[in-house]
Structures are given as structure tokens and as C-alpha cells.
C-alpha positions as CSV (number, residue, x, y, z in Angstrom):
1,M,7.2,36.2,-27.2
2,P,7.9,33.1,-28.3
3,I,10.7,31.2,-26.8
4,S,13.7,31.8,-28.7
5,T,16.5,29.2,-30.2
6,G,19.1,31.6,-28.7
7,Q,17.4,31.1,-24.9
8,L,17.2,27.3,-25.3
9,T,20.7,27.1,-26.7
10,S,22.1,29.3,-23.8
11,A,20.3,26.8,-21.3
12,M,21.8,23.7,-22.9
13,D,25.2,25.3,-22.8
14,D,24.8,26.3,-19.2
15,L,23.9,22.8,-18.0
16,G,26.6,21.3,-19.9
17,L,24.9,19.0,-22.1
18,A,26.7,19.6,-25.5
19,D,28.0,16.2,-27.1
20,R,26.5,13.9,-24.4
21,P,23.4,11.4,-24.7
22,V,20.7,13.2,-22.7
23,M,17.6,11.4,-21.3
24,V,14.7,14.1,-21.7
25,H,11.7,14.5,-19.8
26,S,9.7,17.7,-20.7
27,S,6.6,19.9,-20.6
28,L,6.7,22.3,-23.2
29,R,3.5,23.9,-21.6
30,S,5.5,24.7,-18.7
31,F,7.9,27.2,-21.0
32,G,4.5,29.5,-20.6
33,D,5.4,31.0,-23.9
34,R,5.3,29.1,-27.1
35,V,8.8,27.4,-28.2
36,D,9.6,29.2,-31.5
37,G,9.3,25.9,-34.0
38,G,7.8,23.7,-31.2
39,A,9.2,20.2,-30.2
40,D,11.0,19.5,-33.5
41,A,13.0,22.6,-33.3
42,L,13.9,21.5,-29.8
43,L,15.0,18.2,-31.1
44,D,17.2,19.9,-33.8
45,L,18.9,22.1,-31.2
46,F,19.8,19.1,-29.1
47,L,21.2,17.5,-32.4
48,A,23.2,20.6,-33.3
49,R,24.9,20.5,-29.9
50,G,25.9,17.1,-30.6
51,C,23.5,15.5,-28.2
52,T,22.0,12.3,-28.5
53,V,18.3,12.4,-27.1
54,L,16.9,9.7,-25.1
55,V,13.1,9.5,-24.3
56,P,10.8,7.2,-22.8
57,T,8.1,5.7,-25.4
58,F,5.9,3.6,-23.3
59,S,2.8,1.6,-24.4
60,E,1.3,-0.4,-21.9
61,S,-2.2,0.5,-22.5
62,Q,-2.0,-0.4,-26.3
63,F,0.1,-3.5,-25.9
64,G,-0.8,-4.9,-22.5
65,A,-2.4,-8.4,-22.2
66,V,-4.3,-10.4,-19.4
67,P,-1.8,-12.9,-17.8
68,P,-2.8,-16.9,-17.8
69,A,-2.9,-18.1,-14.3
70,A,0.8,-19.7,-14.5
71,M,2.1,-15.9,-15.0
72,R,0.8,-14.5,-12.2
73,P,3.5,-14.3,-9.2
74,E,2.8,-12.8,-5.9
75,R,3.5,-9.3,-4.6
76,N,3.5,-8.0,-8.0
77,A,1.4,-4.8,-7.3
78,I,-2.0,-6.3,-9.2
79,D,-5.2,-7.4,-7.6
80,Y,-5.6,-10.8,-9.6
81,A,-9.0,-11.2,-8.2
82,E,-9.8,-7.9,-10.8
83,L,-8.9,-10.1,-13.9
84,P,-10.6,-13.1,-15.5
85,A,-9.7,-16.5,-13.8
86,D,-7.4,-17.2,-16.9
87,A,-6.6,-15.5,-20.1
88,P,-7.3,-17.0,-23.4
89,A,-4.9,-19.2,-25.2
90,V,-4.7,-16.7,-28.0
91,Q,-5.5,-13.1,-27.4
92,D,-6.6,-10.1,-29.4
93,V,-3.8,-8.0,-28.6
94,P,-1.6,-6.4,-31.0
95,E,2.0,-7.3,-31.2
96,Y,4.6,-4.6,-30.6
97,T,7.4,-3.9,-32.8
98,V,10.1,-1.6,-32.9
99,D,8.9,0.6,-35.9
100,S,5.3,1.2,-34.2
101,T,4.8,4.7,-33.7
102,V,2.1,4.4,-30.9
103,V,2.9,5.7,-27.3
104,N,0.6,6.3,-24.4
105,E,-1.0,9.5,-24.5
106,G,0.7,10.8,-21.1
107,M,4.1,10.8,-23.0
108,G,4.0,14.1,-24.2
109,I,4.5,15.7,-27.7
110,L,8.4,15.4,-27.5
111,P,8.6,11.5,-27.5
112,A,5.8,11.5,-30.6
113,R,7.6,13.8,-32.7
114,L,10.9,12.1,-31.8
115,L,9.5,8.9,-33.0
116,A,8.4,10.5,-36.1
117,R,11.6,11.1,-37.3
118,P,12.7,8.5,-39.8
119,D,16.1,7.9,-38.4
120,A,14.7,7.4,-34.5
121,E,15.7,4.2,-33.1
122,R,13.1,2.4,-30.7
123,G,13.9,-0.3,-28.1
124,R,12.7,-3.8,-28.3
125,H,10.5,-3.7,-24.9
126,P,6.6,-3.8,-25.8
127,L,5.6,-2.0,-22.7
128,N,8.2,0.3,-21.6
129,S,10.4,1.0,-24.8
130,F,12.7,3.8,-25.2
131,A,13.6,5.9,-28.1
132,A,16.7,7.9,-29.3
133,L,18.0,10.3,-31.9
134,G,21.6,11.3,-32.5
135,P,24.9,9.9,-32.9
136,Q,24.7,7.2,-29.9
137,A,21.1,6.5,-30.5
138,H,21.6,2.6,-31.9
139,D,24.3,1.9,-28.8
140,L,21.6,3.4,-26.5
141,I,19.0,1.3,-27.9
142,A,20.5,-1.7,-28.8
143,A,20.9,-2.3,-24.9
144,Q,17.1,-2.9,-24.7
145,S,15.3,-6.2,-25.0
146,A,12.2,-7.3,-23.7
147,A,14.1,-9.0,-21.0
148,D,16.0,-5.9,-20.1
149,V,14.1,-3.0,-19.9
150,Y,16.7,-0.6,-18.3
151,G,19.5,-1.5,-20.8
152,P,19.5,2.1,-22.4
153,L,19.7,3.8,-18.8
154,R,22.8,1.7,-17.9
155,E,24.4,2.5,-21.1
156,L,23.7,6.0,-20.6
157,A,25.3,6.3,-17.5
158,G,28.3,4.3,-18.9
159,R,28.5,7.1,-21.5
160,G,28.6,10.0,-19.0
161,G,25.3,10.8,-19.9
162,A,22.8,13.1,-18.5
163,V,19.0,13.6,-17.4
164,L,17.1,16.5,-18.2
165,L,14.1,17.5,-16.3
166,M,12.4,20.2,-18.4
167,G,9.7,21.6,-16.3
168,V,8.8,18.5,-14.5
169,G,9.6,17.0,-11.3
170,L,11.7,13.9,-9.8
171,D,8.5,11.9,-10.5
172,R,9.0,11.9,-13.9
173,M,12.7,10.4,-13.7
174,T,12.3,7.1,-15.3
175,L,16.4,6.6,-14.4
176,L,15.3,6.4,-10.7
177,H,13.0,2.9,-11.4
178,H,16.9,1.7,-12.6
179,A,18.0,3.0,-9.2
180,E,15.1,0.6,-7.6
181,Q,16.5,-2.4,-9.6
182,A,20.1,-1.5,-8.5
183,S,19.1,-1.3,-4.9
184,G,18.0,-4.9,-4.9
185,R,14.2,-4.5,-5.7
186,R,12.9,-7.1,-8.3
187,L,11.1,-5.2,-11.0
188,L,7.4,-5.7,-11.0
189,V,6.3,-7.7,-14.1
190,R,3.3,-7.4,-16.7
191,W,2.5,-8.9,-19.8
192,A,2.4,-8.4,-23.7
193,C,1.5,-10.8,-26.9
194,D,3.8,-12.3,-29.5
195,S,2.9,-12.3,-33.2
196,G,1.1,-15.8,-32.5
197,G,-1.2,-14.4,-29.7
198,R,0.9,-16.0,-26.9
199,V,1.4,-14.4,-23.5
200,F,5.0,-13.4,-22.4
201,M,6.1,-11.6,-19.3
202,V,8.3,-8.7,-19.1
203,E,9.5,-6.0,-16.3
204,T,8.2,-2.7,-15.9
205,G,8.6,0.3,-13.1
206,S,6.9,0.8,-10.0
207,C,5.2,3.7,-8.6
208,S,7.1,7.1,-8.9
209,E,5.0,9.4,-7.1
210,G,7.1,9.1,-4.0
211,F,10.3,9.9,-6.0
212,P,10.5,13.7,-5.0
213,R,11.4,12.4,-1.5
214,L,15.0,11.8,-2.8
215,E,15.3,15.4,-3.7
216,P,17.4,16.1,-0.8
217,V,19.9,13.5,-1.7
218,L,20.0,14.5,-5.4
219,R,19.8,18.4,-5.1
220,P,23.6,18.5,-4.7
221,L,24.0,16.8,-8.3
222,A,21.8,19.2,-10.0
223,R,22.6,22.1,-12.3
224,T,19.6,24.5,-13.0
225,A,18.5,27.1,-15.5
226,R,15.3,28.8,-16.4
227,V,13.8,29.2,-19.9
228,G,10.8,31.4,-20.0
229,E,8.6,29.9,-17.0
230,S,10.4,26.5,-17.5
231,G,12.6,25.3,-14.8
232,W,15.2,22.8,-16.0
233,A,17.7,20.6,-13.7
234,A,20.2,18.3,-15.3
235,Y,21.8,15.8,-13.3
236,P,24.6,13.4,-14.0
237,A,23.2,9.8,-14.6
238,K,25.6,7.3,-13.1
239,E,25.8,9.7,-9.9
240,V,22.3,9.7,-9.7
241,I,21.7,6.1,-9.5
242,D,24.6,5.7,-7.0
243,A,23.1,8.2,-5.0
244,A,19.5,7.0,-5.1
245,R,20.4,3.5,-4.9
246,D,22.3,4.0,-1.8
247,A,19.4,6.2,-0.4
248,M,17.0,3.3,-0.9
249,C,19.4,0.7,0.7
250,A,19.3,2.6,3.7
251,D,15.8,3.2,3.9
252,Q,13.5,1.3,1.3
253,T,10.5,3.5,2.5
254,V,12.1,6.6,1.2
255,T,10.4,6.2,-2.3
256,R,6.5,5.4,-0.6
257,C,4.3,8.0,-2.2
258,A,1.6,9.8,-0.1
259,D,-1.2,6.8,-0.9
260,D,-1.1,4.2,1.8
261,S,-3.0,2.1,-0.4
262,C,-0.7,1.9,-3.3
263,L,0.1,-1.8,-4.3
264,R,3.1,-0.3,-6.3
265,C,4.7,1.3,-3.4
266,R,3.8,-1.6,-1.2
267,D,5.3,-4.6,-3.0
268,S,8.1,-2.8,-4.5
269,I,9.4,-1.6,-1.3
270,A,9.0,-5.2,0.1
271,G,11.4,-6.3,-2.6
272,G,9.2,-7.0,-5.5
273,P,7.4,-10.1,-7.0
274,V,8.1,-13.5,-5.3
275,G,7.8,-16.8,-7.3
276,P,8.4,-17.9,-10.8
277,A,8.5,-14.9,-13.4
278,P,10.3,-16.1,-16.6
279,L,11.1,-13.4,-19.1
280,A,10.5,-14.2,-22.5
281,C,12.4,-12.3,-25.5
282,P,10.5,-12.2,-28.8
283,S,12.3,-11.1,-31.7
284,L,10.0,-8.0,-32.2
285,E,11.4,-7.7,-36.0
286,R,11.1,-4.5,-38.1
287,R,7.8,-4.1,-39.8
288,P,6.3,-1.2,-41.6
289,R,5.4,1.6,-39.2
290,R,1.6,1.9,-38.3
């Protein structure tokens, strides 16, 4: 039997999500049975409950560029020896625009379907954008720029928003990258191109594989529900940031993943990049969707 709209609505109400902005991380496969109406029906149900849906719409593989030598800070979770000695003056990398519907394949079906909506709003970060749909979408997304990757997450927390994990774990909770920043870590930097092929730097998140180690700290904040075979957990955004930040300040190694050779964990836990890392903010004006 397919998962019904009644089951979905009941879970949303049990978790207290109505009329709130909600950052959604989802796996539709986790439901076991087919969701009646698919991802679009799920989006419609959130909107019907007065929610604004916020999702990650990352696109590093499509818009990432090779950095010139002057834009390679140390302790940045990358082995520069594996890159060309210097980047070409003008790169053949497409320029990101906020009207693009391109996302990394691993983002899942819900972000892709949200971006397909004509009234969706997408942020101005070329590699780690967020997109939103609903009554507070514009205000959430306006907080993001190429130089401020987690602005929408700060806005989410300030508006009493929630994070909903639908069949996925804490390793998918992007909000915890903002907590890393709040704990004093400098974010890792990567590179994109403007319309002239010139490279600029942007901040991005670190490894998230160790985030489940924060579960004992975050468990008291969670409200849970089950829809089919999918376990849902909803967390208040501001309280999660505060609790995770405090846990990292007490022990920066708490987010270390199981891979002892992970450069992202090593360098982020050490405090992040050192040396100059000037962030640029191109206009990323609207263009026809591609």
C-alpha cells in the first residue's frame, strides 16, 4: 500500500511543524512503500500546513574550479600536489546563476523537484546553495551570498525553524556545519568562476560522517515519528546550533569520523584554513534557467 497523505500529515502535526520554516533532509526510499504522489505531493503537504521548505541544493561537481596558486590557503583539507601547479587565467567552467536547476546527483529527488517549481528561490552560493519554497522562502534565501554560505541557516534558527530528518541520520544535517562555524572553526574554502572565467573563493562545509557522534547531545531535543518504514526526527534549529557548538567547544574531536586519513576532519578540527582567503561575491544575476 502506498504511503497516504493522511499518514504524512499526521506525522507533520505530531512533530509540530505547521506554520514553521523547515530544513528538510530526506530519503524517499526509506519509506519502504511508494509515497502517494511522490516528492511533489510531499512538498504540497508541507505548503498546505503553512510550512516553508528549505533544502540543500549543492553543486560542487558542476561549478567547482581549479584554484590559482595565490588562492591556496594551508590547512584547507586538500592536497594541492594533486592539482595543476597553477590554474589557467580563464577557465572553461560554467558560471553558476540562481536560476540554474543543476544539483549534485546525491542531493536526492526532493531538492530537484523543489527547484523545478517556478516560485522556488535559490541562494547565491555557487557550490553550496540552498533553495526554499513557501511563504518565508525569499527571506531565508536572501540571507545567502557567495561570501556567506550559511546565512539561510542563521535565518532559519532566528525564525524558530526546525530541521527534519526523514529516514536519514545526523550525517545529513547541514545545520551542524553552521555549528562548526559557531564553535570557532574557520570554514574550508573552495573555488568557482564568474562570468569572465575568473576564479573566486567561497566557504564550504567539512566532513559530516562523524556528526552522529553528537547524537547523545542532540537526542533530548528531538521529536520523533514513523511513517511506513521511515523514521522521522525533528529538531529545533537554534537549540541544535547552541548544543552542538557547546559540544565542539568542549571537545573539537567530537565530530571526527572513523577515517583516520580524512583531511576534512583533520583540518577542520585544527581550526580550518590558515593564511589569506579573500572571499569574493559576484552578482550571480538571474538568467534563463538551464
